VOKOL-857458 format. One line per field, with one value per residue (C-alpha): residue number from 1; residue in one letter; x, y, z. Coordinates in steps of 0.2 Angstrom, whole numbers, plus 5000, padded with zeros to 4 digits. Layout:
num: NUM, ...;
residuo: A, ...;
px: X, ...;
py: Y, ...;
pz: Z, ...;
REM end
This chain:
num: 1, 2, 3, 4, 5, 6, 7, 8, 9, 10, 11, 12, 13, 14, 15, 16, 17, 18, 19, 20, 21, 22, 23, 24, 25, 26, 27, 28, 29, 30, 31, 32, 33, 34, 35, 36, 37, 38, 39, 40, 41, 42, 43, 44, 45, 46, 47, 48, 49, 50, 51, 52, 53, 54, 55, 56, 57, 58, 59, 60, 61, 62, 63, 64, 65, 66, 67, 68, 69, 70, 71, 72, 73, 74, 75, 76, 77, 78, 79, 80, 81, 82, 83, 84, 85, 86, 87, 88, 89, 90, 91, 92, 93, 94, 95, 96, 97, 98, 99, 100, 101, 102, 103, 104, 105, 106, 107, 108, 109, 110, 111, 112, 113, 114, 115, 116, 117, 118, 119, 120, 121, 122, 123, 124, 125, 126, 127, 128, 129, 130, 131, 132, 133, 134, 135, 136, 137, 138, 139, 140, 141, 142, 143, 144, 145, 146, 147, 148, 149, 150, 151, 152, 153, 154, 155, 156, 157, 158, 159, 160, 161, 162, 163, 164, 165, 166, 167, 168, 169, 170, 171, 172, 173, 174, 175, 176, 177, 178, 179, 180, 181, 182, 183, 184, 185, 186, 187, 188, 189, 190, 191, 192, 193, 194, 195, 196, 197, 198, 199, 200, 201, 202, 203, 204, 205, 206, 207, 208, 209, 210, 211, 212, 213, 214, 215, 216, 217, 218, 219, 220, 221, 222, 223, 224, 225, 226, 227, 228, 229, 230, 231, 232, 233, 234, 235, 236, 237, 238, 239, 240, 241, 242, 243, 244, 245, 246, 247, 248, 249, 250, 251, 252, 253, 254, 255, 256, 257, 258, 259, 260, 261, 262, 263, 264, 265, 266, 267, 268, 269, 270, 271, 272, 273, 274, 275, 276, 277, 278, 279, 280, 281, 282, 283, 284, 285, 286, 287, 288, 289, 290, 291, 292, 293, 294, 295, 296, 297, 298, 299, 300, 301, 302, 303, 304, 305, 306, 307, 308, 309, 310, 311, 312, 313, 314, 315, 316, 317, 318, 319, 320, 321, 322, 323, 324, 325, 326, 327, 328, 329, 330, 331, 332, 333, 334, 335, 336, 337, 338, 339, 340, 341, 342, 343, 344, 345, 346, 347, 348, 349, 350, 351, 352, 353, 354, 355, 356, 357, 358, 359, 360, 361, 362, 363, 364, 365, 366, 367, 368, 369, 370, 371, 372, 373, 374;
residuo: M, T, G, F, L, E, A, T, E, V, Y, R, E, G, Q, R, T, L, P, G, H, Y, Y, T, S, P, E, I, Y, A, V, E, Q, E, R, I, F, A, E, R, W, V, C, Q, G, R, A, A, E, V, S, N, P, G, D, Y, V, L, R, T, I, A, G, E, S, V, I, V, V, R, G, R, D, G, A, L, R, S, F, Y, N, V, C, R, H, R, G, T, R, L, C, E, D, P, R, G, R, F, S, E, T, I, Q, C, P, Y, H, A, W, T, Y, T, I, D, G, Q, L, I, G, A, P, H, M, D, E, V, A, G, F, E, K, R, D, Y, P, L, H, P, V, A, L, E, T, W, E, G, F, A, F, L, K, L, L, R, E, P, E, P, L, S, Q, T, F, A, P, L, V, G, R, F, S, R, F, N, L, P, N, L, R, S, A, R, R, I, D, Y, D, V, R, A, N, W, K, L, I, F, Q, N, Y, S, E, C, L, H, C, P, V, I, H, P, T, L, A, R, L, T, P, Y, T, S, G, A, N, D, L, F, D, G, P, Y, L, G, G, Y, M, V, I, R, Q, E, G, G, S, L, T, M, S, G, R, A, C, G, R, P, V, G, A, L, P, P, E, D, R, N, R, V, Y, F, Y, S, I, F, P, N, L, L, L, S, L, H, P, D, Y, V, M, F, H, T, L, W, P, E, G, P, G, R, T, G, I, T, C, E, W, L, F, H, P, D, S, F, D, E, P, G, F, D, P, D, D, A, V, R, F, W, D, E, T, N, R, Q, D, W, H, I, C, E, L, S, H, A, G, I, A, S, R, A, Y, Q, P, G, P, Y, S, P, R, E, A, I, S, A, A, W, D, R, E, F, L, R, A, I, G, Q, A, R;
px: 5006, 4998, 4993, 4983, 4984, 4989, 4979, 4992, 4986, 4992, 5010, 5023, 5037, 5054, 5050, 5062, 5062, 5068, 5087, 5093, 5095, 5076, 5075, 5090, 5094, 5090, 5088, 5075, 5066, 5066, 5059, 5045, 5040, 5038, 5031, 5020, 5016, 5015, 5005, 4993, 4978, 4986, 4975, 4976, 4965, 4947, 4937, 4929, 4946, 4943, 4925, 4921, 4922, 4940, 4948, 4963, 4977, 4994, 5000, 5016, 5016, 5031, 5039, 5024, 5015, 4996, 4983, 4966, 4953, 4934, 4925, 4911, 4900, 4904, 4915, 4932, 4946, 4965, 4978, 4997, 5004, 5012, 5008, 5005, 5015, 5033, 5030, 5030, 5023, 5006, 5005, 5017, 5006, 5002, 4983, 4972, 4958, 4958, 4947, 4941, 4955, 4972, 4986, 5003, 5015, 5027, 5018, 5000, 4993, 4976, 4964, 4947, 4948, 4940, 4957, 4952, 4964, 4955, 4970, 4986, 4994, 5000, 4996, 4982, 4997, 5001, 4993, 4982, 4983, 4967, 4965, 4954, 4969, 4979, 4969, 4978, 4984, 4972, 4976, 4963, 4953, 4940, 4932, 4929, 4920, 4924, 4942, 4949, 4961, 4973, 4982, 4995, 4992, 4983, 4971, 4969, 4959, 4943, 4944, 4928, 4937, 4953, 4944, 4931, 4937, 4933, 4915, 4903, 4915, 4916, 4898, 4892, 4906, 4897, 4913, 4908, 4897, 4910, 4918, 4936, 4940, 4959, 4974, 4992, 5007, 5022, 5040, 5048, 5066, 5062, 5058, 5039, 5039, 5044, 5028, 5017, 5026, 5025, 5006, 5004, 5009, 5006, 5020, 5029, 5014, 5018, 5035, 5032, 5014, 5010, 4995, 4988, 4992, 4981, 4966, 4967, 4976, 4989, 4985, 4966, 4957, 4959, 4961, 4949, 4961, 4978, 4985, 4986, 4985, 4972, 4977, 4970, 4958, 4952, 4958, 4946, 4944, 4945, 4932, 4914, 4908, 4926, 4938, 4956, 4957, 4967, 4952, 4948, 4930, 4921, 4923, 4909, 4893, 4894, 4901, 4887, 4874, 4887, 4882, 4885, 4902, 4909, 4905, 4920, 4932, 4944, 4949, 4966, 4968, 4982, 4977, 4992, 5001, 4998, 4983, 4981, 4963, 4959, 4940, 4935, 4917, 4917, 4929, 4939, 4957, 4967, 4985, 4991, 5009, 5020, 5038, 5050, 5066, 5073, 5075, 5061, 5042, 5029, 5013, 4996, 4985, 4967, 4952, 4934, 4918, 4900, 4894, 4881, 4895, 4901, 4884, 4884, 4889, 4906, 4912, 4931, 4940, 4956, 4953, 4956, 4968, 4980, 4980, 4985, 4997, 5006, 5005, 5010, 5026, 5031, 5029, 5038, 5053, 5055, 5053, 5068, 5078, 5074, 5079, 5095, 5099, 5094, 5107, 5121, 5132, 5129, 5110, 5104, 5086, 5078, 5064, 5046, 5036, 5018, 5012, 5021, 5012, 5003, 5019, 5026, 5011, 5014, 5032, 5026, 5013, 5027, 5039, 5024, 5021, 5040, 5040, 5052, 5040, 5048;
py: 4932, 4925, 4908, 4901, 4890, 4873, 4858, 4849, 4832, 4833, 4839, 4826, 4826, 4828, 4835, 4848, 4861, 4856, 4856, 4871, 4864, 4862, 4881, 4885, 4871, 4873, 4854, 4854, 4869, 4859, 4844, 4853, 4862, 4846, 4835, 4849, 4863, 4853, 4840, 4848, 4860, 4878, 4892, 4906, 4918, 4923, 4918, 4935, 4943, 4938, 4944, 4949, 4940, 4942, 4947, 4936, 4935, 4926, 4914, 4905, 4887, 4876, 4887, 4886, 4901, 4899, 4910, 4911, 4918, 4921, 4914, 4923, 4910, 4916, 4900, 4902, 4892, 4890, 4887, 4885, 4901, 4892, 4894, 4878, 4883, 4886, 4887, 4906, 4914, 4921, 4936, 4945, 4957, 4950, 4954, 4962, 4959, 4950, 4960, 4945, 4933, 4927, 4930, 4924, 4939, 4929, 4922, 4927, 4910, 4916, 4907, 4911, 4914, 4897, 4890, 4885, 4889, 4900, 4907, 4900, 4909, 4899, 4882, 4879, 4875, 4861, 4844, 4836, 4852, 4854, 4869, 4858, 4848, 4862, 4870, 4878, 4865, 4866, 4867, 4860, 4873, 4871, 4882, 4881, 4894, 4908, 4903, 4896, 4882, 4876, 4859, 4855, 4836, 4829, 4819, 4827, 4821, 4831, 4846, 4840, 4824, 4833, 4846, 4833, 4837, 4856, 4853, 4865, 4870, 4888, 4890, 4902, 4914, 4917, 4916, 4915, 4931, 4942, 4957, 4962, 4979, 4979, 4969, 4972, 4962, 4959, 4953, 4943, 4937, 4922, 4904, 4900, 4887, 4900, 4910, 4895, 4891, 4908, 4909, 4893, 4899, 4915, 4911, 4926, 4938, 4947, 4950, 4955, 4961, 4971, 4979, 4962, 4955, 4969, 4963, 4944, 4935, 4923, 4909, 4909, 4898, 4880, 4870, 4859, 4854, 4848, 4836, 4834, 4847, 4858, 4865, 4879, 4884, 4900, 4914, 4925, 4943, 4952, 4965, 4961, 4964, 4970, 4964, 4964, 4983, 4998, 5004, 4987, 4989, 4980, 4989, 4980, 4971, 4952, 4942, 4929, 4922, 4919, 4910, 4920, 4912, 4917, 4935, 4936, 4924, 4925, 4909, 4905, 4891, 4886, 4876, 4867, 4872, 4890, 4897, 4906, 4910, 4921, 4923, 4938, 4942, 4957, 4953, 4939, 4940, 4928, 4926, 4917, 4912, 4910, 4904, 4912, 4903, 4895, 4913, 4923, 4922, 4933, 4935, 4943, 4948, 4952, 4959, 4953, 4961, 4958, 4967, 4977, 4985, 4995, 5004, 5009, 5026, 5027, 5010, 5010, 4995, 5003, 5000, 4981, 4984, 4995, 4983, 4968, 4977, 4983, 4965, 4957, 4968, 4964, 4945, 4947, 4955, 4942, 4928, 4937, 4937, 4919, 4914, 4923, 4914, 4897, 4900, 4901, 4886, 4888, 4884, 4867, 4862, 4867, 4859, 4864, 4868, 4863, 4880, 4876, 4860, 4866, 4872, 4855, 4847, 4858, 4852, 4834, 4837, 4845, 4830, 4818, 4828, 4827, 4809, 4811, 4808, 4806;
pz: 5057, 5073, 5080, 5095, 5110, 5105, 5112, 5123, 5119, 5101, 5107, 5103, 5116, 5108, 5091, 5084, 5071, 5054, 5049, 5041, 5023, 5022, 5021, 5012, 5000, 4981, 4980, 4993, 4985, 4969, 4977, 4986, 4969, 4961, 4975, 4983, 4971, 4955, 4963, 4976, 4974, 4975, 4979, 4966, 4975, 4974, 4959, 4959, 4955, 4938, 4937, 4919, 4903, 4896, 4913, 4917, 4930, 4928, 4941, 4943, 4950, 4951, 4938, 4926, 4920, 4920, 4913, 4923, 4912, 4913, 4898, 4888, 4896, 4913, 4917, 4925, 4915, 4916, 4903, 4902, 4896, 4881, 4862, 4853, 4839, 4845, 4864, 4866, 4881, 4876, 4888, 4900, 4910, 4927, 4925, 4912, 4900, 4883, 4871, 4861, 4859, 4865, 4852, 4852, 4850, 4839, 4824, 4828, 4832, 4839, 4852, 4859, 4878, 4879, 4873, 4855, 4841, 4828, 4818, 4812, 4798, 4783, 4792, 4779, 4768, 4779, 4774, 4788, 4799, 4809, 4821, 4833, 4836, 4845, 4859, 4873, 4886, 4900, 4919, 4931, 4940, 4954, 4967, 4985, 4996, 4983, 4981, 4964, 4965, 4952, 4950, 4937, 4937, 4921, 4931, 4948, 4963, 4963, 4975, 4984, 4988, 4994, 5004, 5011, 5029, 5027, 5019, 5028, 5041, 5037, 5029, 5043, 5037, 5021, 5011, 4993, 4995, 5003, 4994, 4994, 5000, 4999, 4993, 4998, 4990, 5000, 4995, 5010, 5011, 5020, 5015, 5013, 5027, 5040, 5036, 5039, 5055, 5061, 5057, 5067, 5085, 5096, 5108, 5099, 5100, 5117, 5110, 5092, 5092, 5107, 5099, 5095, 5112, 5120, 5110, 5111, 5124, 5117, 5128, 5124, 5113, 5106, 5090, 5081, 5066, 5073, 5061, 5042, 5028, 5037, 5054, 5066, 5078, 5087, 5099, 5110, 5107, 5124, 5121, 5120, 5102, 5097, 5083, 5078, 5072, 5076, 5086, 5094, 5088, 5073, 5057, 5047, 5050, 5054, 5039, 5041, 5053, 5066, 5083, 5099, 5103, 5086, 5089, 5101, 5092, 5077, 5069, 5060, 5048, 5037, 5022, 5014, 5004, 5001, 5009, 5026, 5031, 5045, 5050, 5061, 5066, 5054, 5040, 5033, 5029, 5018, 5013, 4997, 4997, 4982, 4984, 4973, 4979, 4995, 5003, 4995, 4996, 4988, 4998, 4994, 5008, 5005, 5016, 5013, 5021, 5019, 5003, 5014, 5024, 5009, 5009, 5028, 5034, 5041, 5035, 5037, 5031, 5034, 5053, 5049, 5035, 5045, 5060, 5050, 5038, 5054, 5061, 5044, 5043, 5060, 5056, 5039, 5048, 5061, 5048, 5038, 5054, 5057, 5039, 5041, 5057, 5051, 5036, 5049, 5051, 5070, 5068, 5075, 5076, 5093, 5103, 5101, 5116, 5119, 5113, 5096, 5092, 5077, 5069, 5073, 5065, 5050, 5049, 5049, 5035, 5025, 5027, 5022, 5007, 5001, 5005, 5021, 5035, 5052;
REM end
């Protein structure tokens, strides 16, 4: 991914990259799964991905399989993928549609898609058994700007409170109303933290991303979020009215009612712990990161456009998709090389430069999150 010019006033002299065991240790991975992914609001993707009654997706968070399903009443709900009878996984396919109910494949306990138990063979023979006492275990779910977030904690802090610093910040980009044009899944052999750190700086752009560097100077822009769980800012698009596409031209209508200065900017924000949000004048791209071990990360990338763009003659979302798919793959490759080098016994933490201040700020937030703040 890319980054942007760091504000030198937030640069902390002497901060160094994390020691190697933070990327390779199974023990550290276990800690961050429990202290971060089991305790924070985690972005599962767009709410519209599960659009019709009965539609569902499975997500794995901190080792837990979670069903996200659209109810008959239109509400989005989430449940642990665990039968209340003997704990069997209820469904295996990563996405699909329940016809009317959710049935356990083991002993046919059956639930509504709202999570209520309605069928339990032979349990009427058990004294005192009541179906209403055995609904599916819920997982907290809330939405923000068209994205759905999950939290495993039983009594979570409301998402509106957690995201208070972001309220209204992106409203001009019309995020809830944008429509998906493409989704690509990637399997990256690197620690998830390296993906965030790479996204948070563009010092590497002239070397790794020559096409990107021609469209936006890596020294351009400024940050407006530079400490805490939400980090980022903007870079300048070199061509007036252009965008980050293979052609260098905008490939869709403006995503929202953007002020003039935003017509030549692209904003990049990391939203801890698993969302990367890239806001262009003509489309929005986002990544969700899914750690699968100390050295492996699943990444989903999706491109969103104004719904009216789809009806315009010559609309070509691939102009943006191909640009970022190429850039993504360049980033994933260098992150894999980075992970391989960090695993060496020769690796030692190196110093951050002022142009890597957001990466350094991300490290500080990560350490705070696992209770090891410097």
